[in-house]
A tleap script that builds the chain and sets N, CA, C and O, in Angstrom:
source leaprc.protein.ff14SB
mol = sequence {
  NMET ILE ASP THR LYS LYS ILE ASP GLU VAL
  ILE ASN GLN SER GLY ILE ASN LEU GLU GLY
  ILE SER ILE ARG ASN VAL GLY ILE LEU ALA
  GLY LYS ILE GLU ASP ALA LEU SER ILE LYS
  TYR ILE ARG MET ASP MET GLY ILE PRO GLY
  LEU LEU ALA PRO ASP ALA GLY ILE GLU GLU
  HIE LYS ALA ALA LEU ASN ASN ALA ASP SER
  ALA GLN TYR CYS SER PHE ALA GLY THR CPRO
}
set mol.1.N position { -103.795 28.866 -68.190 }
set mol.1.CA position { -102.778 27.833 -68.077 }
set mol.1.C position { -101.426 28.421 -68.491 }
set mol.1.O position { -101.335 29.122 -69.499 }
set mol.2.N position { -100.406 28.145 -67.737 }
set mol.2.CA position { -99.064 28.647 -68.039 }
set mol.2.C position { -98.362 27.671 -68.973 }
set mol.2.O position { -98.349 26.462 -68.740 }
set mol.3.N position { -97.784 28.215 -70.028 }
set mol.3.CA position { -97.088 27.411 -71.034 }
set mol.3.C position { -95.679 27.075 -70.530 }
set mol.3.O position { -94.740 27.840 -70.752 }
set mol.4.N position { -95.536 25.942 -69.860 }
set mol.4.CA position { -94.245 25.566 -69.276 }
set mol.4.C position { -93.205 25.253 -70.346 }
set mol.4.O position { -92.008 25.407 -70.104 }
set mol.5.N position { -93.638 24.818 -71.515 }
set mol.5.CA position { -92.685 24.571 -72.609 }
set mol.5.C position { -92.043 25.876 -73.051 }
set mol.5.O position { -90.847 25.917 -73.341 }
set mol.6.N position { -92.837 26.946 -73.105 }
set mol.6.CA position { -92.313 28.260 -73.477 }
set mol.6.C position { -91.327 28.745 -72.412 }
set mol.6.O position { -90.301 29.339 -72.744 }
set mol.7.N position { -91.633 28.496 -71.137 }
set mol.7.CA position { -90.723 28.887 -70.055 }
set mol.7.C position { -89.397 28.144 -70.198 }
set mol.7.O position { -88.330 28.747 -70.093 }
set mol.8.N position { -89.464 26.839 -70.439 }
set mol.8.CA position { -88.238 26.056 -70.642 }
set mol.8.C position { -87.440 26.590 -71.821 }
set mol.8.O position { -86.212 26.650 -71.770 }
set mol.9.N position { -88.137 26.975 -72.879 }
set mol.9.CA position { -87.477 27.519 -74.074 }
set mol.9.C position { -86.753 28.823 -73.743 }
set mol.9.O position { -85.610 29.026 -74.151 }
set mol.10.N position { -87.423 29.701 -73.002 }
set mol.10.CA position { -86.815 30.980 -72.609 }
set mol.10.C position { -85.580 30.733 -71.749 }
set mol.10.O position { -84.545 31.368 -71.950 }
set mol.11.N position { -85.685 29.818 -70.796 }
set mol.11.CA position { -84.552 29.507 -69.920 }
set mol.11.C position { -83.385 28.968 -70.739 }
set mol.11.O position { -82.247 29.400 -70.554 }
set mol.12.N position { -83.656 28.039 -71.632 }
set mol.12.CA position { -82.596 27.453 -72.463 }
set mol.12.C position { -81.949 28.493 -73.368 }
set mol.12.O position { -80.729 28.494 -73.535 }
set mol.13.N position { -82.756 29.381 -73.957 }
set mol.13.CA position { -82.223 30.412 -74.847 }
set mol.13.C position { -81.444 31.482 -74.091 }
set mol.13.O position { -80.568 32.132 -74.662 }
set mol.14.N position { -81.757 31.670 -72.808 }
set mol.14.CA position { -81.090 32.720 -72.033 }
set mol.14.C position { -79.624 32.398 -71.768 }
set mol.14.O position { -78.798 33.300 -71.620 }
set mol.15.N position { -79.307 31.106 -71.709 }
set mol.15.CA position { -77.940 30.712 -71.389 }
set mol.15.C position { -77.605 30.866 -69.912 }
set mol.15.O position { -76.454 30.684 -69.514 }
set mol.16.N position { -78.598 31.198 -69.099 }
set mol.16.CA position { -78.386 31.379 -67.664 }
set mol.16.C position { -78.422 30.017 -66.981 }
set mol.16.O position { -79.363 29.244 -67.165 }
set mol.17.N position { -77.391 29.731 -66.194 }
set mol.17.CA position { -77.318 28.478 -65.447 }
set mol.17.C position { -78.156 28.627 -64.177 }
set mol.17.O position { -77.873 29.487 -63.343 }
set mol.18.N position { -79.179 27.795 -64.028 }
set mol.18.CA position { -80.067 27.915 -62.871 }
set mol.18.C position { -79.442 27.417 -61.579 }
set mol.18.O position { -79.940 27.721 -60.495 }
set mol.19.N position { -78.370 26.664 -61.675 }
set mol.19.CA position { -77.690 26.188 -60.468 }
set mol.19.C position { -76.844 27.327 -59.914 }
set mol.19.O position { -75.857 27.726 -60.533 }
set mol.20.N position { -77.218 27.847 -58.765 }
set mol.20.CA position { -76.492 28.957 -58.162 }
set mol.20.C position { -76.792 30.291 -58.829 }
set mol.20.O position { -75.959 31.197 -58.790 }
set mol.21.N position { -77.963 30.430 -59.439 }
set mol.21.CA position { -78.335 31.651 -60.161 }
set mol.21.C position { -78.295 32.863 -59.223 }
set mol.21.O position { -78.700 32.771 -58.064 }
set mol.22.N position { -77.812 33.982 -59.727 }
set mol.22.CA position { -77.731 35.206 -58.929 }
set mol.22.C position { -79.091 35.901 -58.891 }
set mol.22.O position { -79.954 35.647 -59.731 }
set mol.23.N position { -79.266 36.771 -57.918 }
set mol.23.CA position { -80.504 37.540 -57.808 }
set mol.23.C position { -80.712 38.368 -59.073 }
set mol.23.O position { -81.827 38.451 -59.586 }
set mol.24.N position { -79.652 38.973 -59.570 }
set mol.24.CA position { -79.741 39.775 -60.797 }
set mol.24.C position { -80.259 38.929 -61.953 }
set mol.24.O position { -81.129 39.368 -62.705 }
set mol.25.N position { -79.726 37.711 -62.099 }
set mol.25.CA position { -80.159 36.856 -63.200 }
set mol.25.C position { -81.574 36.321 -63.007 }
set mol.25.O position { -82.274 36.064 -63.987 }
set mol.26.N position { -82.006 36.151 -61.757 }
set mol.26.CA position { -83.408 35.781 -61.517 }
set mol.26.C position { -84.311 36.884 -62.062 }
set mol.26.O position { -85.312 36.605 -62.722 }
set mol.27.N position { -83.956 38.132 -61.786 }
set mol.27.CA position { -84.743 39.266 -62.280 }
set mol.27.C position { -84.751 39.351 -63.790 }
set mol.27.O position { -85.789 39.601 -64.403 }
set mol.28.N position { -83.587 39.143 -64.390 }
set mol.28.CA position { -83.489 39.171 -65.851 }
set mol.28.C position { -84.339 38.065 -66.453 }
set mol.28.O position { -85.090 38.296 -67.401 }
set mol.29.N position { -84.222 36.874 -65.905 }
set mol.29.CA position { -84.971 35.729 -66.416 }
set mol.29.C position { -86.479 35.927 -66.229 }
set mol.29.O position { -87.259 35.612 -67.127 }
set mol.30.N position { -86.885 36.441 -65.082 }
set mol.30.CA position { -88.311 36.710 -64.852 }
set mol.30.C position { -88.841 37.694 -65.885 }
set mol.30.O position { -89.957 37.531 -66.379 }
set mol.31.N position { -88.057 38.711 -66.216 }
set mol.31.CA position { -88.460 39.676 -67.238 }
set mol.31.C position { -88.619 39.037 -68.604 }
set mol.31.O position { -89.570 39.337 -69.327 }
set mol.32.N position { -87.696 38.159 -68.960 }
set mol.32.CA position { -87.778 37.465 -70.248 }
set mol.32.C position { -89.004 36.554 -70.300 }
set mol.32.O position { -89.671 36.459 -71.330 }
set mol.33.N position { -89.296 35.886 -69.186 }
set mol.33.CA position { -90.475 35.008 -69.132 }
set mol.33.C position { -91.754 35.841 -69.214 }
set mol.33.O position { -92.704 35.457 -69.895 }
set mol.34.N position { -91.775 36.976 -68.521 }
set mol.34.CA position { -92.928 37.881 -68.618 }
set mol.34.C position { -93.188 38.271 -70.065 }
set mol.34.O position { -94.322 38.212 -70.540 }
set mol.35.N position { -92.132 38.669 -70.761 }
set mol.35.CA position { -92.266 39.086 -72.159 }
set mol.35.C position { -92.769 37.946 -73.035 }
set mol.35.O position { -93.648 38.145 -73.873 }
set mol.36.N position { -92.215 36.761 -72.843 }
set mol.36.CA position { -92.576 35.615 -73.678 }
set mol.36.C position { -94.017 35.173 -73.454 }
set mol.36.O position { -94.687 34.744 -74.394 }
set mol.37.N position { -94.499 35.273 -72.218 }
set mol.37.CA position { -95.846 34.803 -71.896 }
set mol.37.C position { -96.886 35.919 -71.883 }
set mol.37.O position { -98.085 35.660 -71.782 }
set mol.38.N position { -96.415 37.171 -71.987 }
set mol.38.CA position { -97.308 38.341 -71.912 }
set mol.38.C position { -98.124 38.346 -70.615 }
set mol.38.O position { -99.310 38.677 -70.611 }
set mol.39.N position { -97.457 37.970 -69.513 }
set mol.39.CA position { -98.089 38.037 -68.193 }
set mol.39.C position { -97.106 38.675 -67.222 }
set mol.39.O position { -95.893 38.602 -67.420 }
set mol.40.N position { -97.627 39.297 -66.177 }
set mol.40.CA position { -96.772 39.884 -65.152 }
set mol.40.C position { -96.442 38.820 -64.117 }
set mol.40.O position { -97.306 38.050 -63.699 }
set mol.41.N position { -95.193 38.790 -63.718 }
set mol.41.CA position { -94.705 37.819 -62.747 }
set mol.41.C position { -94.658 38.491 -61.383 }
set mol.41.O position { -94.264 39.652 -61.279 }
set mol.42.N position { -95.049 37.784 -60.352 }
set mol.42.CA position { -94.986 38.344 -59.001 }
set mol.42.C position { -93.523 38.395 -58.578 }
set mol.42.O position { -92.854 37.364 -58.512 }
set mol.43.N position { -93.031 39.592 -58.291 }
set mol.43.CA position { -91.626 39.775 -57.917 }
set mol.43.C position { -91.481 39.703 -56.407 }
set mol.43.O position { -92.121 40.459 -55.676 }
set mol.44.N position { -90.649 38.802 -55.951 }
set mol.44.CA position { -90.354 38.676 -54.527 }
set mol.44.C position { -88.840 38.541 -54.404 }
set mol.44.O position { -88.298 37.436 -54.421 }
set mol.45.N position { -88.172 39.677 -54.282 }
set mol.45.CA position { -86.717 39.662 -54.235 }
set mol.45.C position { -86.211 38.793 -53.101 }
set mol.45.O position { -86.870 38.620 -52.076 }
set mol.46.N position { -85.034 38.258 -53.315 }
set mol.46.CA position { -84.431 37.349 -52.346 }
set mol.46.C position { -83.263 38.022 -51.644 }
set mol.46.O position { -82.714 39.007 -52.138 }
set mol.47.N position { -82.900 37.501 -50.525 }
set mol.47.CA position { -81.749 37.994 -49.799 }
set mol.47.C position { -81.246 36.924 -48.854 }
set mol.47.O position { -81.762 35.807 -48.835 }
set mol.48.N position { -80.246 37.263 -48.077 }
set mol.48.CA position { -79.692 36.324 -47.110 }
set mol.48.C position { -79.922 36.915 -45.729 }
set mol.48.O position { -79.172 37.795 -45.308 }
set mol.49.N position { -80.952 36.448 -45.009 }
set mol.49.CA position { -81.228 37.006 -43.690 }
set mol.49.C position { -80.154 36.610 -42.679 }
set mol.49.O position { -79.507 35.570 -42.808 }
set mol.50.N position { -79.986 37.449 -41.691 }
set mol.50.CA position { -79.071 37.123 -40.605 }
set mol.50.C position { -77.673 37.691 -40.770 }
set mol.50.O position { -76.868 37.612 -39.842 }
set mol.51.N position { -77.361 38.262 -41.928 }
set mol.51.CA position { -76.041 38.863 -42.109 }
set mol.51.C position { -76.104 40.331 -41.711 }
set mol.51.O position { -77.011 41.054 -42.125 }
set mol.52.N position { -75.150 40.766 -40.918 }
set mol.52.CA position { -75.100 42.165 -40.515 }
set mol.52.C position { -74.622 43.023 -41.679 }
set mol.52.O position { -73.758 42.617 -42.457 }
set mol.53.N position { -75.192 44.203 -41.784 }
set mol.53.CA position { -74.771 45.132 -42.829 }
set mol.53.C position { -73.410 45.714 -42.462 }
set mol.53.O position { -73.177 46.045 -41.300 }
set mol.54.N position { -72.502 45.844 -43.440 }
set mol.54.CA position { -71.207 46.453 -43.144 }
set mol.54.C position { -71.370 47.948 -42.869 }
set mol.54.O position { -72.283 48.587 -43.391 }
set mol.55.N position { -70.479 48.495 -42.050 }
set mol.55.CA position { -70.552 49.915 -41.680 }
set mol.55.C position { -70.563 50.821 -42.905 }
set mol.55.O position { -71.297 51.809 -42.935 }
set mol.56.N position { -69.756 50.496 -43.915 }
set mol.56.CA position { -69.703 51.332 -45.121 }
set mol.56.C position { -71.070 51.369 -45.799 }
set mol.56.O position { -71.493 52.419 -46.284 }
set mol.57.N position { -71.761 50.235 -45.836 }
set mol.57.CA position { -73.089 50.184 -46.445 }
set mol.57.C position { -74.103 51.007 -45.670 }
set mol.57.O position { -74.947 51.684 -46.258 }
set mol.58.N position { -74.017 50.947 -44.357 }
set mol.58.CA position { -74.931 51.720 -43.510 }
set mol.58.C position { -74.729 53.210 -43.749 }
set mol.58.O position { -75.695 53.959 -43.894 }
set mol.59.N position { -73.468 53.636 -43.790 }
set mol.59.CA position { -73.180 55.056 -44.009 }
set mol.59.C position { -73.652 55.519 -45.387 }
set mol.59.O position { -74.152 56.635 -45.526 }
set mol.60.N position { -73.498 54.674 -46.402 }
set mol.60.CA position { -73.960 55.029 -47.752 }
set mol.60.C position { -75.490 55.121 -47.799 }
set mol.60.O position { -76.042 55.977 -48.489 }
set mol.61.N position { -76.163 54.245 -47.070 }
set mol.61.CA position { -77.628 54.317 -47.001 }
set mol.61.C position { -78.065 55.624 -46.351 }
set mol.61.O position { -79.000 56.273 -46.821 }
set mol.62.N position { -77.397 56.006 -45.281 }
set mol.62.CA position { -77.724 57.264 -44.611 }
set mol.62.C position { -77.538 58.437 -45.565 }
set mol.62.O position { -78.384 59.328 -45.640 }
set mol.63.N position { -76.427 58.431 -46.292 }
set mol.63.CA position { -76.156 59.518 -47.237 }
set mol.63.C position { -77.219 59.557 -48.333 }
set mol.63.O position { -77.674 60.635 -48.716 }
set mol.64.N position { -77.614 58.402 -48.832 }
set mol.64.CA position { -78.638 58.346 -49.881 }
set mol.64.C position { -79.972 58.876 -49.361 }
set mol.64.O position { -80.668 59.608 -50.066 }
set mol.65.N position { -80.327 58.512 -48.141 }
set mol.65.CA position { -81.580 59.006 -47.563 }
set mol.65.C position { -81.539 60.516 -47.367 }
set mol.65.O position { -82.529 61.204 -47.615 }
set mol.66.N position { -80.403 61.028 -46.926 }
set mol.66.CA position { -80.265 62.471 -46.728 }
set mol.66.C position { -80.342 63.233 -48.041 }
set mol.66.O position { -80.761 64.390 -48.057 }
set mol.67.N position { -79.945 62.603 -49.144 }
set mol.67.CA position { -79.953 63.256 -50.455 }
set mol.67.C position { -81.166 62.878 -51.295 }
set mol.67.O position { -81.229 63.232 -52.473 }
set mol.68.N position { -82.124 62.171 -50.721 }
set mol.68.CA position { -83.338 61.724 -51.416 }
set mol.68.C position { -83.020 60.823 -52.607 }
set mol.68.O position { -83.809 60.738 -53.548 }
set mol.69.N position { -81.875 60.154 -52.574 }
set mol.69.CA position { -81.510 59.228 -53.649 }
set mol.69.C position { -82.298 57.926 -53.571 }
set mol.69.O position { -82.228 57.099 -54.481 }
set mol.70.N position { -83.042 57.744 -52.497 }
set mol.70.CA position { -83.742 56.476 -52.297 }
set mol.70.C position { -85.150 56.487 -52.878 }
set mol.70.O position { -85.919 55.553 -52.646 }
set mol.71.N position { -85.498 57.522 -53.624 }
set mol.71.CA position { -86.861 57.645 -54.137 }
set mol.71.C position { -87.124 56.771 -55.357 }
set mol.71.O position { -88.274 56.633 -55.775 }
set mol.72.N position { -86.081 56.177 -55.937 }
set mol.72.CA position { -86.260 55.353 -57.131 }
set mol.72.C position { -85.406 54.101 -57.026 }
set mol.72.O position { -84.361 54.099 -56.376 }
set mol.73.N position { -85.864 53.034 -57.675 }
set mol.73.CA position { -85.063 51.820 -57.795 }
set mol.73.C position { -84.345 51.855 -59.130 }
set mol.73.O position { -84.883 52.347 -60.122 }
set mol.74.N position { -83.138 51.336 -59.152 }
set mol.74.CA position { -82.463 51.209 -60.440 }
set mol.74.C position { -82.926 49.903 -61.083 }
set mol.74.O position { -83.436 49.016 -60.399 }
set mol.75.N position { -82.750 49.791 -62.380 }
set mol.75.CA position { -83.151 48.574 -63.080 }
set mol.75.C position { -82.146 47.464 -62.792 }
set mol.75.O position { -81.057 47.726 -62.282 }
set mol.76.N position { -82.513 46.218 -63.119 }
set mol.76.CA position { -81.587 45.106 -62.934 }
set mol.76.C position { -80.340 45.295 -63.784 }
set mol.76.O position { -79.275 44.769 -63.461 }
set mol.77.N position { -80.472 46.042 -64.862 }
set mol.77.CA position { -79.335 46.279 -65.743 }
set mol.77.C position { -78.359 47.289 -65.142 }
set mol.77.O position { -77.264 47.480 -65.671 }
set mol.78.N position { -78.746 47.937 -64.045 }
set mol.78.CA position { -77.877 48.920 -63.410 }
set mol.78.C position { -78.262 50.332 -63.801 }
set mol.78.O position { -79.228 50.539 -64.535 }
set mol.79.N position { -77.512 51.295 -63.314 }
set mol.79.CA position { -77.796 52.688 -63.644 }
set mol.79.C position { -76.853 53.138 -64.747 }
set mol.79.O position { -75.693 52.728 -64.791 }
set mol.80.N position { -77.356 53.981 -65.634 }
set mol.80.CA position { -76.489 54.437 -66.741 }
set mol.80.C position { -75.385 55.359 -66.265 }
set mol.80.O position { -74.578 55.824 -67.070 }
savepdb mol mol.pdb
quit
């Protein structure tokens, strides 16, 4: 059974506003809930389908693939 009171407590303590929450904050909040409940949360990242990628982004992806920079994900906290 999932302790929904503990989840509410984590959300309230986080100070994160759930209305219009960013993808980054969803990840942060999921991590905090995982820690509080000692269970792994199924991660299903979100996005906005139907938007074309900008040319600059496409070129950066190509460069990253050519340099093998795509072999790791950075954390939600960003890269050092």
